[in-house]
mmCIF file of the N, C-alpha and C atoms, coordinates in Angstrom:
data_MODEL
# 
_entry.id   MODEL 
# 
loop_
_atom_site.group_PDB 
_atom_site.id 
_atom_site.type_symbol 
_atom_site.label_atom_id 
_atom_site.label_alt_id 
_atom_site.label_comp_id 
_atom_site.label_asym_id 
_atom_site.label_entity_id 
_atom_site.label_seq_id 
_atom_site.pdbx_PDB_ins_code 
_atom_site.Cartn_x 
_atom_site.Cartn_y 
_atom_site.Cartn_z 
_atom_site.occupancy 
_atom_site.B_iso_or_equiv 
_atom_site.pdbx_formal_charge 
_atom_site.auth_seq_id 
_atom_site.auth_comp_id 
_atom_site.auth_asym_id 
_atom_site.auth_atom_id 
_atom_site.pdbx_PDB_model_num 
ATOM 1   N N  . UNK A 1 1  ? 0.835  -1.175  0.025   1.00 0.00 ? 1  UNK A N  1 
ATOM 2   C CA . UNK A 1 1  ? 0.025  -0.005  -0.038  1.00 0.00 ? 1  UNK A CA 1 
ATOM 3   C C  . UNK A 1 1  ? 0.881  1.257   -0.004  1.00 0.00 ? 1  UNK A C  1 
ATOM 4   N N  . UNK A 1 2  ? 1.898  1.302   0.769   1.00 0.00 ? 2  UNK A N  1 
ATOM 5   C CA . UNK A 1 2  ? 2.853  2.448   0.885   1.00 0.00 ? 2  UNK A CA 1 
ATOM 6   C C  . UNK A 1 2  ? 3.557  2.624   -0.493  1.00 0.00 ? 2  UNK A C  1 
ATOM 7   N N  . UNK A 1 3  ? 3.886  1.501   -1.108  1.00 0.00 ? 3  UNK A N  1 
ATOM 8   C CA . UNK A 1 3  ? 4.636  1.671   -2.430  1.00 0.00 ? 3  UNK A CA 1 
ATOM 9   C C  . UNK A 1 3  ? 3.613  2.409   -3.453  1.00 0.00 ? 3  UNK A C  1 
ATOM 10  N N  . UNK A 1 4  ? 2.323  1.991   -3.380  1.00 0.00 ? 4  UNK A N  1 
ATOM 11  C CA . UNK A 1 4  ? 1.360  2.576   -4.289  1.00 0.00 ? 4  UNK A CA 1 
ATOM 12  C C  . UNK A 1 4  ? 1.182  4.059   -3.962  1.00 0.00 ? 4  UNK A C  1 
ATOM 13  N N  . UNK A 1 5  ? 1.100  4.502   -2.766  1.00 0.00 ? 5  UNK A N  1 
ATOM 14  C CA . UNK A 1 5  ? 1.050  5.957   -2.390  1.00 0.00 ? 5  UNK A CA 1 
ATOM 15  C C  . UNK A 1 5  ? 2.252  6.701   -2.775  1.00 0.00 ? 5  UNK A C  1 
ATOM 16  N N  . UNK A 1 6  ? 3.499  6.038   -2.600  1.00 0.00 ? 6  UNK A N  1 
ATOM 17  C CA . UNK A 1 6  ? 4.709  6.687   -3.052  1.00 0.00 ? 6  UNK A CA 1 
ATOM 18  C C  . UNK A 1 6  ? 4.761  6.907   -4.566  1.00 0.00 ? 6  UNK A C  1 
ATOM 19  N N  . UNK A 1 7  ? 4.315  5.881   -5.314  1.00 0.00 ? 7  UNK A N  1 
ATOM 20  C CA . UNK A 1 7  ? 4.435  6.030   -6.760  1.00 0.00 ? 7  UNK A CA 1 
ATOM 21  C C  . UNK A 1 7  ? 3.377  7.009   -7.262  1.00 0.00 ? 7  UNK A C  1 
ATOM 22  N N  . UNK A 1 8  ? 2.357  7.066   -6.628  1.00 0.00 ? 8  UNK A N  1 
ATOM 23  C CA . UNK A 1 8  ? 1.242  8.075   -6.982  1.00 0.00 ? 8  UNK A CA 1 
ATOM 24  C C  . UNK A 1 8  ? 1.728  9.425   -6.697  1.00 0.00 ? 8  UNK A C  1 
ATOM 25  N N  . UNK A 1 9  ? 2.417  9.682   -5.526  1.00 0.00 ? 9  UNK A N  1 
ATOM 26  C CA . UNK A 1 9  ? 2.804  11.015  -5.198  1.00 0.00 ? 9  UNK A CA 1 
ATOM 27  C C  . UNK A 1 9  ? 3.865  11.513  -6.089  1.00 0.00 ? 9  UNK A C  1 
ATOM 28  N N  . UNK A 1 10 ? 4.772  10.490  -6.532  1.00 0.00 ? 10 UNK A N  1 
ATOM 29  C CA . UNK A 1 10 ? 5.947  10.897  -7.428  1.00 0.00 ? 10 UNK A CA 1 
ATOM 30  C C  . UNK A 1 10 ? 5.409  11.257  -8.728  1.00 0.00 ? 10 UNK A C  1 
ATOM 31  N N  . UNK A 1 11 ? 4.337  10.403  -9.252  1.00 0.00 ? 11 UNK A N  1 
ATOM 32  C CA . UNK A 1 11 ? 3.802  10.842  -10.532 1.00 0.00 ? 11 UNK A CA 1 
ATOM 33  C C  . UNK A 1 11 ? 3.111  12.129  -10.524 1.00 0.00 ? 11 UNK A C  1 
ATOM 34  N N  . UNK A 1 12 ? 2.436  12.406  -9.503  1.00 0.00 ? 12 UNK A N  1 
ATOM 35  C CA . UNK A 1 12 ? 1.614  13.699  -9.353  1.00 0.00 ? 12 UNK A CA 1 
ATOM 36  C C  . UNK A 1 12 ? 2.755  14.905  -9.254  1.00 0.00 ? 12 UNK A C  1 
ATOM 37  N N  . UNK A 1 13 ? 3.824  14.565  -8.540  1.00 0.00 ? 13 UNK A N  1 
ATOM 38  C CA . UNK A 1 13 ? 4.870  15.609  -8.479  1.00 0.00 ? 13 UNK A CA 1 
ATOM 39  C C  . UNK A 1 13 ? 5.467  15.919  -9.849  1.00 0.00 ? 13 UNK A C  1 
ATOM 40  N N  . UNK A 1 14 ? 5.813  14.789  -10.627 1.00 0.00 ? 14 UNK A N  1 
ATOM 41  C CA . UNK A 1 14 ? 6.356  14.990  -11.938 1.00 0.00 ? 14 UNK A CA 1 
ATOM 42  C C  . UNK A 1 14 ? 5.409  15.618  -12.821 1.00 0.00 ? 14 UNK A C  1 
ATOM 43  N N  . UNK A 1 15 ? 4.130  15.339  -12.772 1.00 0.00 ? 15 UNK A N  1 
ATOM 44  C CA . UNK A 1 15 ? 3.200  16.052  -13.655 1.00 0.00 ? 15 UNK A CA 1 
ATOM 45  C C  . UNK A 1 15 ? 3.075  17.524  -13.329 1.00 0.00 ? 15 UNK A C  1 
ATOM 46  N N  . UNK A 1 16 ? 3.204  17.799  -11.925 1.00 0.00 ? 16 UNK A N  1 
ATOM 47  C CA . UNK A 1 16 ? 3.134  19.247  -11.541 1.00 0.00 ? 16 UNK A CA 1 
ATOM 48  C C  . UNK A 1 16 ? 4.388  19.974  -12.058 1.00 0.00 ? 16 UNK A C  1 
ATOM 49  N N  . UNK A 1 17 ? 5.543  19.247  -12.025 1.00 0.00 ? 17 UNK A N  1 
ATOM 50  C CA . UNK A 1 17 ? 6.838  19.924  -12.496 1.00 0.00 ? 17 UNK A CA 1 
ATOM 51  C C  . UNK A 1 17 ? 6.682  20.102  -14.089 1.00 0.00 ? 17 UNK A C  1 
ATOM 52  N N  . UNK A 1 18 ? 6.233  19.134  -14.846 1.00 0.00 ? 18 UNK A N  1 
ATOM 53  C CA . UNK A 1 18 ? 6.087  19.277  -16.277 1.00 0.00 ? 18 UNK A CA 1 
ATOM 54  C C  . UNK A 1 18 ? 5.029  20.187  -16.741 1.00 0.00 ? 18 UNK A C  1 
ATOM 55  N N  . UNK A 1 19 ? 4.004  20.299  -16.035 1.00 0.00 ? 19 UNK A N  1 
ATOM 56  C CA . UNK A 1 19 ? 2.830  21.115  -16.492 1.00 0.00 ? 19 UNK A CA 1 
ATOM 57  C C  . UNK A 1 19 ? 3.198  22.559  -16.375 1.00 0.00 ? 19 UNK A C  1 
ATOM 58  N N  . UNK A 1 20 ? 4.073  22.946  -15.568 1.00 0.00 ? 20 UNK A N  1 
ATOM 59  C CA . UNK A 1 20 ? 4.408  24.395  -15.402 1.00 0.00 ? 20 UNK A CA 1 
ATOM 60  C C  . UNK A 1 20 ? 3.364  25.170  -14.790 1.00 0.00 ? 20 UNK A C  1 
ATOM 61  N N  . UNK A 1 21 ? 2.455  24.511  -13.985 1.00 0.00 ? 21 UNK A N  1 
ATOM 62  C CA . UNK A 1 21 ? 1.479  25.047  -13.263 1.00 0.00 ? 21 UNK A CA 1 
ATOM 63  C C  . UNK A 1 21 ? 2.135  25.906  -12.052 1.00 0.00 ? 21 UNK A C  1 
ATOM 64  N N  . UNK A 1 22 ? 1.541  26.874  -11.706 1.00 0.00 ? 22 UNK A N  1 
ATOM 65  C CA . UNK A 1 22 ? 2.165  27.817  -10.630 1.00 0.00 ? 22 UNK A CA 1 
ATOM 66  C C  . UNK A 1 22 ? 1.567  27.304  -9.334  1.00 0.00 ? 22 UNK A C  1 
ATOM 67  N N  . UNK A 1 23 ? 1.957  26.088  -8.877  1.00 0.00 ? 23 UNK A N  1 
ATOM 68  C CA . UNK A 1 23 ? 1.500  25.530  -7.645  1.00 0.00 ? 23 UNK A CA 1 
ATOM 69  C C  . UNK A 1 23 ? 2.382  25.869  -6.500  1.00 0.00 ? 23 UNK A C  1 
ATOM 70  N N  . UNK A 1 24 ? 3.607  26.392  -6.898  1.00 0.00 ? 24 UNK A N  1 
ATOM 71  C CA . UNK A 1 24 ? 4.477  26.758  -5.770  1.00 0.00 ? 24 UNK A CA 1 
ATOM 72  C C  . UNK A 1 24 ? 4.987  25.677  -5.076  1.00 0.00 ? 24 UNK A C  1 
ATOM 73  N N  . UNK A 1 25 ? 5.037  25.843  -3.750  1.00 0.00 ? 25 UNK A N  1 
ATOM 74  C CA . UNK A 1 25 ? 5.592  24.826  -2.922  1.00 0.00 ? 25 UNK A CA 1 
ATOM 75  C C  . UNK A 1 25 ? 4.815  23.522  -2.744  1.00 0.00 ? 25 UNK A C  1 
ATOM 76  N N  . UNK A 1 26 ? 3.546  23.524  -3.265  1.00 0.00 ? 26 UNK A N  1 
ATOM 77  C CA . UNK A 1 26 ? 2.640  22.363  -3.190  1.00 0.00 ? 26 UNK A CA 1 
ATOM 78  C C  . UNK A 1 26 ? 3.320  21.115  -4.022  1.00 0.00 ? 26 UNK A C  1 
ATOM 79  N N  . UNK A 1 27 ? 3.947  21.531  -5.088  1.00 0.00 ? 27 UNK A N  1 
ATOM 80  C CA . UNK A 1 27 ? 4.570  20.502  -5.916  1.00 0.00 ? 27 UNK A CA 1 
ATOM 81  C C  . UNK A 1 27 ? 5.675  19.884  -5.059  1.00 0.00 ? 27 UNK A C  1 
ATOM 82  N N  . UNK A 1 28 ? 6.421  20.589  -4.423  1.00 0.00 ? 28 UNK A N  1 
ATOM 83  C CA . UNK A 1 28 ? 7.566  20.101  -3.713  1.00 0.00 ? 28 UNK A CA 1 
ATOM 84  C C  . UNK A 1 28 ? 7.167  19.275  -2.545  1.00 0.00 ? 28 UNK A C  1 
ATOM 85  N N  . UNK A 1 29 ? 5.958  19.753  -1.957  1.00 0.00 ? 29 UNK A N  1 
ATOM 86  C CA . UNK A 1 29 ? 5.337  19.083  -0.825  1.00 0.00 ? 29 UNK A CA 1 
ATOM 87  C C  . UNK A 1 29 ? 5.081  17.560  -1.207  1.00 0.00 ? 29 UNK A C  1 
ATOM 88  N N  . UNK A 1 30 ? 4.544  17.353  -2.408  1.00 0.00 ? 30 UNK A N  1 
ATOM 89  C CA . UNK A 1 30 ? 4.226  16.126  -2.871  1.00 0.00 ? 30 UNK A CA 1 
ATOM 90  C C  . UNK A 1 30 ? 5.512  15.085  -2.900  1.00 0.00 ? 30 UNK A C  1 
ATOM 91  N N  . UNK A 1 31 ? 6.569  15.747  -3.422  1.00 0.00 ? 31 UNK A N  1 
ATOM 92  C CA . UNK A 1 31 ? 7.739  14.937  -3.404  1.00 0.00 ? 31 UNK A CA 1 
ATOM 93  C C  . UNK A 1 31 ? 8.372  14.585  -1.973  1.00 0.00 ? 31 UNK A C  1 
ATOM 94  N N  . UNK A 1 32 ? 8.251  15.565  -1.098  1.00 0.00 ? 32 UNK A N  1 
ATOM 95  C CA . UNK A 1 32 ? 8.572  15.196  0.313   1.00 0.00 ? 32 UNK A CA 1 
ATOM 96  C C  . UNK A 1 32 ? 7.721  14.177  0.897   1.00 0.00 ? 32 UNK A C  1 
ATOM 97  N N  . UNK A 1 33 ? 6.435  14.212  0.553   1.00 0.00 ? 33 UNK A N  1 
ATOM 98  C CA . UNK A 1 33 ? 5.553  13.156  1.088   1.00 0.00 ? 33 UNK A CA 1 
ATOM 99  C C  . UNK A 1 33 ? 5.854  11.811  0.466   1.00 0.00 ? 33 UNK A C  1 
ATOM 100 N N  . UNK A 1 34 ? 6.266  11.786  -0.788  1.00 0.00 ? 34 UNK A N  1 
ATOM 101 C CA . UNK A 1 34 ? 6.606  10.563  -1.406  1.00 0.00 ? 34 UNK A CA 1 
ATOM 102 C C  . UNK A 1 34 ? 7.855  10.029  -0.875  1.00 0.00 ? 34 UNK A C  1 
ATOM 103 N N  . UNK A 1 35 ? 8.869  10.889  -0.502  1.00 0.00 ? 35 UNK A N  1 
ATOM 104 C CA . UNK A 1 35 ? 9.957  10.373  0.131   1.00 0.00 ? 35 UNK A CA 1 
ATOM 105 C C  . UNK A 1 35 ? 9.790  9.757   1.447   1.00 0.00 ? 35 UNK A C  1 
ATOM 106 N N  . UNK A 1 36 ? 8.886  10.422  2.287   1.00 0.00 ? 36 UNK A N  1 
ATOM 107 C CA . UNK A 1 36 ? 8.541  9.969   3.511   1.00 0.00 ? 36 UNK A CA 1 
ATOM 108 C C  . UNK A 1 36 ? 7.835  8.646   3.418   1.00 0.00 ? 36 UNK A C  1 
ATOM 109 N N  . UNK A 1 37 ? 6.919  8.534   2.580   1.00 0.00 ? 37 UNK A N  1 
ATOM 110 C CA . UNK A 1 37 ? 6.261  7.299   2.371   1.00 0.00 ? 37 UNK A CA 1 
ATOM 111 C C  . UNK A 1 37 ? 7.174  6.096   1.974   1.00 0.00 ? 37 UNK A C  1 
ATOM 112 N N  . UNK A 1 38 ? 8.085  6.477   1.182   1.00 0.00 ? 38 UNK A N  1 
ATOM 113 C CA . UNK A 1 38 ? 9.060  5.462   0.705   1.00 0.00 ? 38 UNK A CA 1 
ATOM 114 C C  . UNK A 1 38 ? 9.993  5.029   1.936   1.00 0.00 ? 38 UNK A C  1 
ATOM 115 N N  . UNK A 1 39 ? 10.208 5.960   2.705   1.00 0.00 ? 39 UNK A N  1 
ATOM 116 C CA . UNK A 1 39 ? 11.090 5.496   3.924   1.00 0.00 ? 39 UNK A CA 1 
ATOM 117 C C  . UNK A 1 39 ? 10.326 4.635   4.770   1.00 0.00 ? 39 UNK A C  1 
ATOM 118 N N  . UNK A 1 40 ? 9.128  4.924   5.073   1.00 0.00 ? 40 UNK A N  1 
ATOM 119 C CA . UNK A 1 40 ? 8.201  4.002   5.783   1.00 0.00 ? 40 UNK A CA 1 
ATOM 120 C C  . UNK A 1 40 ? 8.060  2.713   5.214   1.00 0.00 ? 40 UNK A C  1 
ATOM 121 N N  . UNK A 1 41 ? 7.927  2.703   3.912   1.00 0.00 ? 41 UNK A N  1 
ATOM 122 C CA . UNK A 1 41 ? 7.691  1.353   3.197   1.00 0.00 ? 41 UNK A CA 1 
ATOM 123 C C  . UNK A 1 41 ? 9.008  0.580   3.323   1.00 0.00 ? 41 UNK A C  1 
ATOM 124 N N  . UNK A 1 42 ? 10.085 1.127   3.252   1.00 0.00 ? 42 UNK A N  1 
ATOM 125 C CA . UNK A 1 42 ? 11.387 0.504   3.342   1.00 0.00 ? 42 UNK A CA 1 
ATOM 126 C C  . UNK A 1 42 ? 11.606 -0.007  4.750   1.00 0.00 ? 42 UNK A C  1 
ATOM 127 N N  . UNK A 1 43 ? 11.293 0.852   5.761   1.00 0.00 ? 43 UNK A N  1 
ATOM 128 C CA . UNK A 1 43 ? 11.466 0.444   7.184   1.00 0.00 ? 43 UNK A CA 1 
ATOM 129 C C  . UNK A 1 43 ? 10.451 -0.605  7.489   1.00 0.00 ? 43 UNK A C  1 
ATOM 130 N N  . UNK A 1 44 ? 9.285  -0.682  6.962   1.00 0.00 ? 44 UNK A N  1 
ATOM 131 C CA . UNK A 1 44 ? 8.226  -1.632  7.242   1.00 0.00 ? 44 UNK A CA 1 
ATOM 132 C C  . UNK A 1 44 ? 8.660  -2.990  6.583   1.00 0.00 ? 44 UNK A C  1 
ATOM 133 N N  . UNK A 1 45 ? 9.134  -3.053  5.403   1.00 0.00 ? 45 UNK A N  1 
ATOM 134 C CA . UNK A 1 45 ? 9.486  -4.190  4.755   1.00 0.00 ? 45 UNK A CA 1 
ATOM 135 C C  . UNK A 1 45 ? 10.829 -4.750  5.433   1.00 0.00 ? 45 UNK A C  1 
ATOM 136 N N  . UNK A 1 46 ? 11.706 -3.906  5.884   1.00 0.00 ? 46 UNK A N  1 
ATOM 137 C CA . UNK A 1 46 ? 12.861 -4.368  6.609   1.00 0.00 ? 46 UNK A CA 1 
ATOM 138 C C  . UNK A 1 46 ? 12.509 -5.148  7.944   1.00 0.00 ? 46 UNK A C  1 
ATOM 139 N N  . UNK A 1 47 ? 11.554 -4.476  8.721   1.00 0.00 ? 47 UNK A N  1 
ATOM 140 C CA . UNK A 1 47 ? 11.109 -5.164  9.830   1.00 0.00 ? 47 UNK A CA 1 
ATOM 141 C C  . UNK A 1 47 ? 10.361 -6.375  9.716   1.00 0.00 ? 47 UNK A C  1 
ATOM 142 N N  . UNK A 1 48 ? 9.616  -6.571  8.612   1.00 0.00 ? 48 UNK A N  1 
ATOM 143 C CA . UNK A 1 48 ? 8.896  -7.670  8.334   1.00 0.00 ? 48 UNK A CA 1 
ATOM 144 C C  . UNK A 1 48 ? 9.820  -8.948  7.984   1.00 0.00 ? 48 UNK A C  1 
ATOM 145 N N  . UNK A 1 49 ? 10.925 -8.587  7.447   1.00 0.00 ? 49 UNK A N  1 
ATOM 146 C CA . UNK A 1 49 ? 11.942 -9.682  7.008   1.00 0.00 ? 49 UNK A CA 1 
ATOM 147 C C  . UNK A 1 49 ? 12.692 -10.274 8.198   1.00 0.00 ? 49 UNK A C  1 
ATOM 148 N N  . UNK A 1 50 ? 12.609 -9.534  9.326   1.00 0.00 ? 50 UNK A N  1 
ATOM 149 C CA . UNK A 1 50 ? 13.389 -10.050 10.477  1.00 0.00 ? 50 UNK A CA 1 
ATOM 150 C C  . UNK A 1 50 ? 12.542 -11.051 11.328  1.00 0.00 ? 50 UNK A C  1 
# 
C-alpha cells in the first residue's frame, strides 16, 4: 500500500513539474511526502523480514 502511495505521489509531483502550473511549494510538498512514504515502506519491509 505504501509503495502505491509513493508511486502516486511521485507521478503527481512529476506532472506538476512538467505542467508548469504555478502551484509553488505544493509540488515540492508532494515529493517530500513521497520520500517519507518510501522511507516508511522500506522500514516496514525491513522489519517484516526479521
